[in-house]
Backbone as JSON, one array per atom type, in Angstrom:
{
  "sequence": "MRFGSSSHSGHLPVKHDLIVVYVLSLIGAILMAVVSLGGLLYPSTLYPTDELLQSFFANDVVNLLIGLPILLGSMWLVGHGKLVGLLLWPGALLYVLYTYIAYVFGIPFSLLTFVYLVLVVVSTYCVFDLLKSIDKKSVQERISEGVPARSAGGVLVVFGVLFIFRAFGMIVEASSNQTMLPSSEFGVLIADIIISMLFIAGGGLLLRRRPLGYVSGLGLLFVGSMLFIGLIMVLLLQPVLTGAPFVLVDVIVVFIMGLICFIPFGVFARKVVAS",
  "N": [[0.99, -1.01, -0.18], [0.64, 2.09, -1.01], [0.74, 4.64, 1.2], [-0.75, 7.54, 1.54], [-1.61, 7.61, -1.53], [-2.95, 7.59, -4.97], [-4.9, 5.38, -4.57], [-5.63, 4.79, -2.46], [-5.61, 8.15, -0.46], [-6.0, 9.43, -2.44], [-7.24, 12.01, -3.22], [-6.41, 13.94, -1.88], [-4.39, 16.36, -0.79], [-1.61, 16.24, -1.34], [1.86, 16.13, -2.33], [3.95, 14.12, -2.9], [3.99, 10.31, -2.0], [3.31, 9.61, 1.28], [4.75, 7.84, 3.28], [7.05, 7.22, 4.49], [6.58, 9.46, 6.34], [4.41, 8.24, 8.08], [5.58, 5.36, 8.67], [7.19, 6.05, 10.24], [6.02, 8.14, 11.92], [4.73, 5.89, 13.42], [6.12, 4.53, 15.1], [7.11, 6.5, 16.48], [4.86, 6.52, 17.93], [4.34, 3.92, 19.3], [6.68, 3.83, 20.65], [5.95, 5.5, 22.26], [3.65, 4.4, 24.1], [5.66, 2.27, 25.0], [7.21, 4.16, 26.65], [5.68, 5.15, 28.39], [3.97, 3.34, 29.48], [5.89, 1.8, 31.06], [6.79, 4.02, 32.75], [4.63, 4.35, 34.04], [3.76, 1.43, 35.55], [7.03, 0.98, 36.58], [7.2, 3.39, 38.55], [9.19, 4.09, 40.75], [11.33, 3.77, 39.8], [11.57, 5.39, 37.52], [11.19, 7.99, 38.14], [12.69, 9.32, 40.93], [12.44, 10.85, 42.71], [10.19, 12.8, 44.8], [9.0, 15.1, 43.43], [9.53, 14.51, 41.09], [7.43, 12.37, 40.35], [5.23, 13.31, 40.91], [5.09, 15.11, 38.77], [5.22, 13.93, 36.35], [4.26, 11.41, 36.19], [1.48, 11.49, 36.81], [1.13, 12.65, 34.05], [2.5, 10.3, 32.1], [-0.2, 8.9, 32.38], [-2.25, 10.29, 30.73], [-0.86, 10.71, 28.31], [-1.12, 8.3, 27.45], [-3.54, 8.13, 27.11], [-4.7, 10.55, 25.87], [-2.62, 11.73, 23.95], [-1.38, 9.78, 22.31], [-3.73, 8.01, 20.94], [-4.63, 10.84, 19.52], [-2.56, 11.08, 17.86], [-2.46, 8.48, 16.55], [-5.57, 8.32, 15.82], [-5.54, 10.45, 13.94], [-3.59, 9.77, 11.4], [-5.03, 7.13, 11.34], [-7.44, 8.72, 9.86], [-5.91, 10.23, 7.77], [-5.53, 7.94, 6.52], [-7.82, 7.15, 4.89], [-8.73, 8.93, 3.82], [-9.15, 11.52, 4.62], [-9.51, 15.05, 4.8], [-8.88, 16.56, 6.81], [-7.68, 15.48, 8.59], [-5.11, 14.69, 7.42], [-4.76, 17.84, 8.11], [-4.61, 17.67, 11.05], [-2.79, 16.09, 11.67], [-0.05, 16.67, 11.88], [-0.29, 18.55, 14.05], [-0.93, 16.65, 16.25], [1.81, 15.52, 16.45], [3.04, 17.55, 17.51], [1.87, 17.53, 19.78], [3.11, 15.22, 20.88], [6.12, 16.14, 20.69], [6.25, 18.53, 22.02], [5.26, 17.39, 24.59], [7.87, 15.5, 25.22], [9.97, 16.94, 24.53], [10.02, 18.16, 27.34], [10.41, 15.97, 29.06], [13.14, 15.47, 28.34], [14.42, 17.87, 28.91], [13.43, 18.08, 31.62], [13.81, 15.43, 33.2], [16.24, 13.63, 35.02], [19.32, 12.9, 33.16], [19.73, 9.71, 31.92], [19.41, 6.31, 30.47], [16.92, 6.4, 29.38], [16.83, 8.99, 28.33], [18.09, 8.81, 25.75], [15.78, 7.68, 24.44], [13.57, 9.87, 24.4], [14.81, 11.29, 23.15], [14.48, 10.29, 20.82], [11.98, 10.5, 19.85], [11.58, 12.98, 20.13], [13.53, 13.96, 18.03], [11.89, 12.49, 16.03], [9.47, 13.12, 15.96], [9.8, 15.75, 15.22], [10.93, 15.57, 12.46], [8.84, 14.58, 11.36], [7.01, 16.56, 11.49], [7.67, 18.56, 10.03], [8.49, 17.39, 7.22], [5.6, 16.46, 6.72], [4.53, 18.81, 6.48], [6.42, 20.08, 4.23], [5.61, 18.54, 2.11], [2.64, 18.81, 1.72], [0.24, 20.08, -0.59], [0.06, 23.23, -0.49], [-1.13, 25.59, -1.78], [-3.42, 24.38, -2.51], [-4.32, 23.47, -0.84], [-5.34, 25.85, 0.64], [-6.92, 27.04, -1.66], [-8.84, 25.5, -1.09], [-10.1, 25.83, 1.58], [-10.52, 28.4, 2.59], [-12.46, 30.46, 2.27], [-14.15, 29.58, 4.22], [-12.89, 28.76, 6.85], [-12.28, 30.54, 10.19], [-10.42, 32.55, 9.85], [-9.09, 34.91, 11.03], [-9.66, 35.21, 13.9], [-8.73, 32.87, 14.88], [-6.0, 32.98, 13.94], [-5.38, 35.3, 15.21], [-5.58, 34.32, 18.07], [-3.72, 32.26, 18.12], [-1.52, 33.89, 18.07], [-1.97, 35.51, 20.26], [-1.73, 34.02, 22.73], [0.81, 32.39, 22.05], [2.3, 34.5, 22.54], [1.83, 35.49, 25.07], [2.54, 32.83, 26.42], [5.19, 32.51, 26.01], [6.33, 34.89, 27.2], [5.4, 34.84, 29.61], [7.08, 32.16, 30.36], [9.81, 32.87, 29.84], [9.78, 34.88, 31.7], [9.37, 33.56, 34.25], [11.69, 32.24, 33.89], [13.99, 34.2, 34.12], [13.32, 35.53, 36.71], [13.63, 33.64, 38.47], [17.04, 33.47, 38.12], [17.24, 36.13, 39.25], [16.56, 36.0, 41.32], [18.43, 34.07, 42.08], [18.03, 31.42, 42.99], [17.46, 28.23, 42.24], [15.02, 26.7, 39.82], [12.65, 24.08, 39.95], [13.82, 20.8, 38.2], [11.48, 19.96, 36.45], [9.82, 21.65, 36.31], [11.5, 23.43, 34.81], [11.43, 22.07, 32.53], [9.3, 22.23, 31.3], [8.86, 24.68, 30.72], [10.59, 24.92, 28.66], [9.75, 23.88, 26.93], [7.08, 25.15, 26.47], [8.49, 27.0, 25.69], [9.04, 26.95, 22.73], [7.19, 26.31, 21.62], [4.92, 28.05, 21.84], [6.78, 29.69, 20.14], [6.37, 28.46, 18.17], [3.28, 29.18, 17.59], [3.24, 31.37, 16.83], [4.29, 32.05, 14.88], [2.69, 30.73, 13.64], [0.02, 31.32, 13.77], [0.47, 33.96, 13.14], [1.05, 34.09, 10.03], [-1.41, 33.62, 9.2], [-3.41, 35.45, 10.26], [-2.39, 36.73, 7.74], [-3.05, 35.43, 5.78], [-1.5, 33.49, 4.26], [-0.55, 30.62, 2.37], [0.72, 28.72, 4.07], [-0.27, 29.24, 6.46], [-2.72, 28.15, 6.71], [-2.59, 25.53, 6.27], [-1.24, 24.84, 8.32], [-2.46, 26.01, 10.49], [-5.09, 24.54, 11.58], [-3.68, 22.21, 13.29], [-2.12, 23.44, 14.7], [-3.81, 25.24, 16.27], [-5.07, 22.67, 17.25], [-3.01, 21.13, 18.87], [-2.8, 23.32, 20.74], [-5.52, 23.28, 22.42], [-5.41, 20.11, 22.96], [-3.37, 20.39, 24.71], [-4.28, 22.01, 26.47], [-6.8, 20.5, 27.74], [-5.33, 17.87, 28.68], [-3.35, 19.44, 30.26], [-5.66, 19.35, 32.45], [-6.6, 17.35, 32.77], [-4.35, 16.58, 34.54], [-4.37, 17.8, 36.6], [-6.68, 16.76, 37.88], [-5.65, 14.15, 37.9], [-3.78, 14.24, 39.61], [-4.1, 14.11, 42.14], [-5.22, 11.42, 42.96], [-3.4, 9.89, 41.79], [-0.98, 10.72, 42.93], [-1.16, 11.89, 45.36], [-1.13, 14.5, 45.71], [-1.89, 17.92, 46.26], [-5.34, 18.91, 45.6], [-6.74, 21.7, 43.56], [-8.98, 23.47, 42.95], [-9.59, 26.18, 41.83], [-7.46, 26.13, 39.76], [-7.74, 24.67, 38.09], [-10.5, 25.28, 37.32], [-9.45, 27.95, 35.96], [-7.44, 26.86, 33.92], [-9.26, 25.42, 32.23], [-10.88, 27.99, 31.43], [-9.06, 29.25, 29.97], [-8.63, 27.47, 28.0], [-11.09, 27.22, 26.86], [-10.6, 29.56, 24.95], [-9.04, 28.36, 22.99], [-10.35, 26.09, 22.17], [-12.69, 26.73, 20.86], [-11.94, 28.49, 18.47], [-10.99, 26.38, 17.1], [-12.82, 24.12, 16.81], [-14.67, 25.16, 15.41], [-12.98, 25.45, 13.12], [-11.78, 23.15, 12.57], [-14.77, 22.26, 11.75], [-14.89, 23.69, 9.68], [-12.96, 22.88, 8.04], [-13.82, 19.99, 7.52], [-16.6, 20.31, 6.17], [-15.49, 20.93, 3.93]],
  "CA": [[-0.1, -0.32, 0.09], [1.32, 3.57, -0.98], [-0.02, 5.81, 2.22], [-1.21, 8.72, 0.52], [-1.51, 7.15, -2.9], [-4.42, 7.69, -5.18], [-5.76, 4.39, -4.72], [-6.03, 5.66, -0.7], [-6.31, 9.27, -0.53], [-5.69, 10.5, -4.09], [-7.84, 13.56, -3.66], [-5.77, 14.42, -0.8], [-3.86, 17.72, -1.37], [0.02, 16.09, -1.16], [2.83, 16.23, -3.22], [4.15, 12.8, -2.97], [3.79, 9.51, -0.89], [3.6, 9.91, 2.66], [4.73, 6.13, 3.54], [7.82, 7.56, 5.45], [5.92, 9.84, 7.44], [3.65, 7.44, 8.26], [6.21, 4.5, 9.2], [8.05, 6.98, 11.22], [4.58, 7.89, 13.24], [4.0, 4.98, 13.99], [7.31, 3.77, 15.8], [6.56, 7.3, 17.52], [3.34, 5.79, 18.72], [4.71, 2.51, 19.62], [7.52, 4.01, 21.77], [5.33, 6.47, 23.48], [2.83, 3.44, 24.41], [6.5, 1.33, 26.0], [7.78, 4.85, 27.87], [4.25, 6.0, 29.46], [3.48, 2.55, 30.31], [7.07, 1.7, 31.64], [6.69, 5.14, 33.65], [3.62, 3.47, 35.23], [4.71, 0.22, 36.14], [7.74, 1.66, 37.38], [7.58, 5.13, 39.02], [9.97, 4.61, 41.74], [13.12, 3.4, 39.26], [11.68, 6.63, 36.51], [10.79, 9.25, 38.8], [13.06, 8.65, 41.88], [11.59, 12.03, 43.53], [8.91, 13.39, 44.73], [9.0, 16.6, 42.49], [9.37, 14.01, 39.37], [6.62, 11.71, 40.5], [4.35, 14.38, 40.66], [5.09, 16.79, 37.55], [5.48, 13.01, 35.02], [3.24, 10.06, 36.63], [0.07, 11.41, 36.09], [1.38, 12.44, 32.22], [2.16, 9.31, 31.6], [-1.62, 8.22, 32.23], [-2.82, 11.3, 30.06], [-0.02, 10.61, 27.32], [-1.97, 7.06, 26.72], [-5.21, 8.52, 26.99], [-4.79, 11.91, 24.49], [-1.11, 11.63, 23.19], [-1.79, 8.3, 21.35], [-5.19, 8.15, 20.08], [-4.61, 11.85, 18.49], [-1.63, 10.46, 16.92], [-3.13, 7.24, 16.13], [-6.56, 9.07, 14.89], [-5.35, 11.58, 12.96], [-3.29, 8.44, 10.88], [-6.16, 6.94, 10.33], [-8.28, 9.52, 9.25], [-5.28, 10.31, 6.52], [-5.31, 6.53, 5.42], [-9.25, 6.99, 4.48], [-8.68, 10.26, 2.78], [-10.03, 12.93, 5.07], [-8.59, 16.61, 4.88], [-8.89, 16.83, 8.16], [-6.7, 14.03, 9.53], [-4.44, 15.47, 7.2], [-4.3, 19.0, 8.85], [-4.58, 17.16, 12.57], [-1.56, 14.93, 11.64], [1.02, 17.59, 12.48], [-0.79, 18.71, 15.82], [-0.82, 15.37, 16.94], [2.85, 15.25, 16.17], [3.73, 18.45, 18.16], [1.76, 17.29, 21.08], [4.51, 14.31, 21.33], [7.19, 16.94, 20.48], [6.1, 19.33, 23.27], [5.8, 16.52, 25.47], [9.38, 14.88, 25.07], [11.03, 18.15, 24.89], [9.87, 18.8, 28.89], [10.85, 15.04, 29.5], [14.45, 15.65, 27.69], [14.78, 18.72, 29.7], [13.07, 17.81, 33.19], [14.09, 14.17, 33.99], [17.8, 13.29, 35.23], [19.55, 11.77, 32.14], [19.45, 8.22, 31.87], [18.93, 5.25, 29.3], [15.42, 6.58, 29.03], [16.6, 10.11, 27.56], [17.77, 8.61, 24.19], [14.43, 7.37, 23.96], [12.86, 10.82, 24.55], [15.36, 12.62, 22.2], [14.56, 9.86, 19.64], [10.82, 10.87, 19.98], [11.57, 14.52, 19.44], [13.76, 14.14, 16.62], [11.22, 11.67, 14.81], [8.13, 14.07, 15.58], [10.36, 16.98, 14.82], [11.37, 15.59, 11.15], [7.92, 14.16, 10.64], [6.26, 17.68, 10.79], [8.57, 19.31, 8.74], [8.0, 16.44, 6.18], [4.41, 17.03, 6.12], [4.28, 20.03, 5.89], [6.69, 20.61, 3.05], [4.2, 16.93, 1.74], [1.16, 19.27, 1.66], [-0.07, 20.97, -1.19], [-0.27, 24.13, 0.58], [-1.68, 26.53, -2.37], [-4.16, 23.61, -3.25], [-5.57, 23.61, 0.7], [-5.71, 27.38, 0.86], [-8.37, 27.24, -2.27], [-10.3, 24.66, -0.6], [-10.86, 26.27, 2.9], [-9.99, 30.04, 3.19], [-13.29, 31.15, 2.68], [-14.81, 28.94, 5.48], [-12.32, 29.02, 8.3], [-12.1, 31.39, 10.8], [-8.6, 32.7, 9.82], [-8.58, 36.29, 11.59], [-9.75, 34.86, 14.87], [-7.55, 31.69, 14.91], [-4.67, 33.19, 13.83], [-5.33, 36.23, 16.61], [-5.6, 33.12, 19.14], [-2.6, 31.75, 18.26], [-0.45, 35.01, 18.44], [-1.76, 36.39, 21.44], [-1.19, 32.71, 23.3], [2.03, 32.52, 21.79], [3.0, 35.8, 23.33], [1.8, 35.28, 26.97], [3.35, 32.07, 27.09], [6.47, 33.01, 25.91], [6.4, 36.39, 28.0], [5.15, 33.49, 31.3], [8.18, 31.08, 30.34], [10.94, 34.03, 30.04], [9.63, 35.47, 33.28], [9.79, 32.64, 35.05], [13.32, 32.19, 34.13], [14.28, 35.57, 34.57], [12.8, 36.01, 38.2], [14.69, 32.58, 39.83], [18.15, 33.9, 37.64], [17.37, 37.18, 39.62], [16.16, 35.23, 43.19], [19.63, 33.31, 42.74], [17.5, 30.16, 42.95], [16.93, 26.96, 40.66], [13.8, 26.3, 39.11], [12.94, 22.34, 39.09], [14.0, 20.96, 36.95], [10.29, 19.41, 36.01], [9.25, 22.8, 35.63], [12.53, 24.39, 33.52], [11.23, 21.36, 30.93], [7.96, 22.69, 30.74], [9.07, 26.02, 29.84], [11.26, 25.05, 27.14], [8.69, 23.41, 25.74], [6.53, 26.33, 26.35], [8.87, 28.74, 24.64], [9.2, 26.6, 21.65], [5.79, 25.52, 20.99], [5.02, 29.15, 22.05], [7.09, 30.42, 18.84], [5.77, 27.93, 16.68], [2.29, 29.63, 17.82], [3.47, 33.0, 16.4], [4.77, 32.07, 13.67], [1.72, 29.96, 12.85], [-0.71, 32.52, 13.58], [0.75, 35.31, 12.01], [1.02, 33.24, 8.46], [-2.9, 32.65, 9.05], [-3.67, 36.2, 9.75], [-1.61, 37.52, 6.63], [-3.72, 34.85, 4.61], [-0.48, 32.86, 3.52], [-1.15, 29.42, 2.1], [1.59, 27.7, 5.22], [-0.68, 29.52, 7.42], [-3.93, 27.35, 6.37], [-2.38, 24.24, 6.19], [-0.36, 24.94, 10.31], [-3.53, 26.8, 11.3], [-5.49, 23.55, 12.51], [-3.08, 21.3, 13.85], [-1.65, 24.84, 16.18], [-4.78, 25.04, 17.45], [-5.55, 21.26, 17.77], [-2.48, 20.78, 19.87], [-3.2, 23.99, 22.2], [-6.57, 22.43, 22.86], [-4.93, 19.15, 23.38], [-2.44, 20.59, 26.14], [-5.23, 22.37, 27.54], [-7.3, 19.16, 27.81], [-4.21, 17.07, 29.01], [-3.59, 19.68, 31.7], [-6.93, 19.95, 33.29], [-6.82, 15.63, 33.41], [-3.42, 15.88, 34.99], [-4.61, 18.43, 37.94], [-7.19, 16.15, 38.28], [-5.06, 13.05, 38.25], [-2.67, 14.25, 40.4], [-3.99, 14.18, 43.84], [-5.62, 10.65, 43.13], [-2.26, 9.37, 41.56], [0.72, 10.99, 43.57], [-1.42, 12.55, 46.5], [-0.89, 16.2, 45.43], [-3.04, 18.59, 46.41], [-6.1, 19.28, 44.22], [-6.58, 23.1, 43.48], [-9.83, 23.87, 42.01], [-8.86, 27.21, 40.88], [-6.52, 25.89, 38.52], [-8.82, 23.63, 36.58], [-11.27, 26.21, 36.31], [-8.56, 29.05, 35.18], [-7.1, 26.2, 32.98], [-10.34, 25.14, 31.52], [-11.09, 28.93, 30.85], [-8.2, 29.41, 29.17], [-8.8, 26.46, 27.04], [-12.14, 27.29, 26.17], [-10.46, 30.41, 24.06], [-8.57, 27.57, 22.1], [-11.46, 25.39, 21.55], [-14.21, 26.94, 20.3], [-11.67, 28.4, 16.88], [-10.52, 25.26, 16.94], [-14.35, 23.76, 16.66], [-15.01, 26.0, 13.96], [-11.87, 25.76, 12.27], [-12.51, 21.82, 11.94], [-16.11, 21.65, 11.18], [-15.24, 24.16, 8.22], [-12.39, 21.6, 7.16], [-14.68, 18.44, 7.04], [-17.42, 20.57, 5.38], [-15.0, 21.09, 2.35]],
  "C": [[1.16, 1.89, -0.07], [0.66, 4.35, -0.1], [0.02, 6.76, 1.06], [-1.38, 8.84, -0.85], [-3.19, 7.53, -3.53], [-4.98, 6.19, -4.89], [-5.69, 4.51, -3.19], [-6.49, 6.51, -0.4], [-5.45, 10.22, -1.45], [-6.33, 11.82, -4.03], [-7.69, 14.26, -2.93], [-4.54, 15.33, -1.14], [-2.24, 17.23, -1.03], [0.93, 15.82, -2.4], [3.25, 15.04, -3.32], [3.84, 11.81, -1.88], [4.41, 9.76, 0.38], [3.93, 8.44, 3.69], [5.75, 6.32, 5.21], [7.63, 7.82, 6.81], [5.47, 8.76, 8.01], [4.51, 6.16, 9.47], [6.57, 5.3, 10.89], [6.75, 7.35, 12.87], [4.7, 6.98, 13.77], [5.24, 4.05, 14.8], [7.19, 5.03, 16.83], [5.85, 6.89, 18.81], [4.03, 4.99, 19.83], [5.67, 2.83, 21.16], [7.07, 4.79, 22.47], [4.47, 5.5, 24.46], [3.93, 2.8, 25.49], [6.67, 2.88, 27.09], [6.83, 5.33, 29.11], [3.92, 4.72, 30.54], [4.63, 1.75, 31.66], [7.28, 2.81, 33.0], [5.3, 4.69, 34.92], [3.81, 2.14, 35.96], [5.72, 0.09, 37.04], [8.18, 2.78, 37.53], [8.43, 5.1, 39.63], [11.11, 4.71, 40.96], [12.83, 4.98, 38.16], [11.76, 7.83, 36.91], [10.81, 9.16, 40.4], [12.61, 9.87, 43.48], [10.76, 12.24, 43.8], [8.15, 14.23, 43.48], [8.51, 15.51, 41.23], [8.03, 13.54, 39.44], [5.28, 12.36, 40.38], [3.75, 15.23, 39.67], [4.77, 15.32, 36.57], [4.73, 12.18, 35.12], [1.77, 10.43, 36.49], [0.1, 12.13, 34.7], [1.34, 11.46, 31.48], [0.69, 8.74, 31.51], [-2.45, 9.23, 31.05], [-2.05, 10.88, 28.59], [-0.72, 9.57, 26.4], [-3.52, 7.05, 26.63], [-5.61, 9.97, 26.01], [-3.71, 11.19, 23.36], [-1.66, 10.86, 22.22], [-2.74, 8.32, 21.0], [-5.03, 9.38, 19.38], [-3.91, 11.47, 17.22], [-2.32, 9.64, 15.65], [-4.01, 7.63, 15.3], [-6.25, 10.22, 13.67], [-4.39, 10.85, 11.66], [-4.35, 7.23, 10.13], [-7.37, 7.65, 9.23], [-7.45, 9.67, 7.76], [-5.29, 8.82, 5.65], [-6.86, 6.3, 4.98], [-9.57, 8.26, 3.92], [-9.38, 11.73, 3.07], [-8.53, 13.58, 4.96], [-8.36, 16.85, 6.15], [-7.77, 16.15, 9.07], [-5.44, 15.06, 8.9], [-3.49, 17.06, 7.71], [-4.36, 18.43, 10.39], [-3.04, 16.27, 12.29], [-0.38, 15.65, 12.32], [0.78, 18.12, 13.68], [-0.05, 18.1, 16.42], [1.01, 15.35, 16.96], [3.56, 16.34, 16.97], [3.36, 18.35, 19.44], [2.82, 16.18, 21.42], [6.26, 15.12, 21.5], [7.28, 17.63, 21.94], [6.46, 18.35, 24.49], [7.14, 15.99, 26.38], [10.48, 15.83, 25.48], [11.16, 18.44, 27.0], [10.5, 17.48, 29.25], [12.65, 15.37, 29.28], [14.89, 16.5, 28.93], [14.48, 18.38, 31.56], [13.46, 16.62, 34.15], [15.6, 13.91, 34.46], [18.02, 12.5, 34.07], [19.87, 10.61, 32.66], [19.44, 7.41, 30.54], [18.07, 5.59, 28.42], [15.79, 7.89, 27.82], [17.06, 10.25, 26.51], [16.56, 8.54, 23.28], [13.88, 8.8, 23.92], [13.71, 11.71, 23.21], [15.13, 11.85, 20.62], [12.89, 10.36, 19.0], [10.24, 12.49, 19.64], [11.85, 15.18, 18.35], [12.73, 13.37, 15.66], [9.93, 12.35, 14.58], [8.9, 15.29, 14.97], [10.18, 16.79, 12.47], [9.89, 15.49, 10.67], [6.86, 15.87, 10.8], [6.59, 18.49, 9.97], [8.38, 18.68, 7.48], [6.61, 16.61, 5.74], [4.17, 17.99, 5.73], [4.86, 20.34, 4.48], [6.04, 19.33, 1.86], [3.1, 17.84, 1.13], [1.23, 20.03, 0.4], [-0.69, 22.49, -0.59], [-1.64, 25.38, -0.1], [-3.68, 26.11, -2.5], [-5.62, 23.99, -1.14], [-6.26, 25.0, 1.26], [-7.16, 27.55, -0.14], [-9.78, 26.29, -1.59], [-10.89, 25.27, 0.6], [-11.21, 27.65, 3.21], [-11.07, 30.87, 2.96], [-14.24, 30.86, 4.13], [-14.12, 29.14, 7.05], [-12.19, 30.19, 8.77], [-10.91, 32.17, 10.51], [-8.31, 33.69, 10.84], [-8.53, 35.65, 13.31], [-8.89, 33.58, 15.0], [-6.61, 31.86, 14.75], [-4.63, 34.11, 15.23], [-5.03, 35.26, 17.72], [-4.41, 32.38, 19.2], [-1.29, 32.47, 18.61], [-0.69, 35.21, 19.84], [-1.35, 34.69, 22.57], [0.0, 32.41, 23.49], [2.83, 33.52, 22.93], [2.6, 35.54, 24.53], [2.5, 34.3, 27.49], [4.5, 32.2, 27.3], [7.06, 33.89, 26.89], [6.54, 35.45, 29.2], [7.12, 33.11, 30.98], [9.74, 32.01, 30.68], [10.97, 34.65, 31.82], [10.2, 34.97, 34.36], [11.45, 32.54, 35.41], [14.39, 33.07, 34.69], [14.5, 35.68, 36.28], [13.67, 34.65, 38.95], [15.81, 32.78, 39.36], [18.2, 35.13, 39.07], [17.61, 37.0, 41.77], [17.72, 34.61, 43.08], [19.15, 31.68, 43.19], [16.92, 29.16, 42.1], [15.38, 26.55, 40.45], [14.08, 24.6, 39.42], [12.7, 22.08, 38.74], [13.14, 20.14, 35.76], [9.72, 21.06, 35.22], [10.12, 23.4, 34.6], [12.24, 23.23, 32.33], [10.08, 21.44, 30.37], [7.91, 23.95, 30.0], [9.43, 25.92, 29.15], [10.37, 24.44, 26.32], [7.59, 24.34, 25.81], [6.52, 27.55, 25.01], [9.19, 28.13, 23.26], [8.1, 26.55, 20.93], [4.89, 27.28, 20.95], [5.07, 30.14, 20.44], [6.66, 29.75, 17.77], [4.21, 28.7, 16.46], [2.25, 31.0, 17.22], [3.56, 32.85, 14.96], [3.34, 31.46, 12.6], [0.68, 31.2, 11.92], [-0.55, 33.92, 12.68], [0.65, 34.99, 10.47], [-0.66, 33.48, 8.29], [-3.49, 34.1, 9.06], [-3.19, 37.42, 8.87], [-2.03, 36.38, 5.03], [-2.78, 33.92, 3.89], [-0.69, 31.42, 3.52], [-0.69, 28.49, 3.33], [0.66, 27.8, 6.28], [-2.13, 28.63, 7.48], [-3.55, 26.33, 6.69], [-1.48, 23.88, 7.93], [-1.76, 25.27, 10.72], [-4.4, 25.53, 12.3], [-5.19, 22.89, 13.35], [-2.58, 22.67, 14.78], [-2.8, 24.65, 16.88], [-5.22, 23.94, 18.18], [-4.44, 21.18, 19.21], [-2.35, 22.17, 21.15], [-4.34, 23.4, 22.83], [-6.4, 21.29, 23.71], [-4.23, 19.29, 24.91], [-2.99, 21.36, 27.25], [-5.69, 21.06, 28.93], [-6.19, 18.48, 29.2], [-3.59, 17.79, 30.52], [-4.61, 19.23, 32.57], [-6.83, 18.66, 33.94], [-5.7, 15.5, 33.86], [-3.8, 16.93, 36.77], [-5.48, 17.73, 38.31], [-6.89, 14.92, 38.78], [-4.23, 12.89, 39.36], [-2.43, 13.92, 41.7], [-4.55, 12.74, 44.05], [-4.45, 9.75, 43.05], [-0.86, 9.52, 43.15], [0.23, 11.64, 44.86], [-1.28, 14.23, 46.81], [-2.29, 16.77, 45.6], [-4.07, 19.49, 45.42], [-6.74, 20.89, 44.5], [-7.64, 22.99, 42.72], [-10.08, 25.33, 41.13], [-8.19, 26.9, 39.49], [-7.46, 25.13, 37.46], [-9.45, 24.42, 36.39], [-10.38, 27.35, 35.5], [-8.01, 27.92, 33.88], [-8.14, 26.16, 31.89], [-11.34, 26.88, 30.76], [-10.6, 29.71, 29.36], [-8.49, 28.87, 27.37], [-9.91, 26.72, 26.12], [-11.95, 28.4, 24.75], [-9.89, 29.91, 22.89], [-9.57, 26.65, 21.48], [-12.42, 25.97, 20.93], [-13.27, 27.47, 18.71], [-11.23, 27.26, 16.29], [-11.82, 24.08, 16.25], [-15.08, 24.48, 15.28], [-14.18, 25.77, 12.77], [-12.34, 24.05, 11.35], [-13.68, 21.47, 11.2], [-15.99, 22.65, 9.76], [-14.48, 23.41, 6.94], [-13.2, 20.63, 6.7], [-15.85, 18.85, 6.14], [-16.58, 20.56, 3.93], [-14.48, 19.88, 1.87]]
}
């Protein structure tokens, strides 16, 4: 089977076969499942401190419940010739990229660090190869009249700016106070900075009605929405799994912020499906 070929999804706007991206994404999904299950089965070995356990144990559950299904689901949609799957796929890969950047920088070096690095490299390569493979002008022609380019692009830029300033602010504050950020928190801040720069770039392209903006916009809204949902799940699971205190206000705040991303994502996705 030639994944992405005319026999399967010929009407998808792709320039060449996607079999390499498909195989690498599948390898990434398998690795994600293995390391997440490893974290759940051997938490004291992989997360030897209370800080690491509270930060990553619940996140392994979320990886299995959100990260893995959205990656496999988007690949399944592409295999069935769905444009929405093609545009969601990079977002699912960005979810993997974000997650394991946080693991690389947040967990002390071990043999598993190499697995996390493989996940980062594989997901990065797949995102760029997918974006290169998609016929951007064709996508723009299909969806430009229906998707909320201005509101979606604005949300991406605003979130990108807010989170990048928050991340740099926390790093600068810790440096000025001569204190060390917990490694898990530092890893998340690095991931925030990287994804925020992508939000700003993609949102800016969408606001300027550029073809790449239309191709990347849905995936960026998708990863933003899934990260908010994942954070809510982590906040709910941590008290049950690790004994961390439950803070209802944090859940409410994250949910309200998430709505700002969920709504344009839902409208964008509905228009893409309709196209």
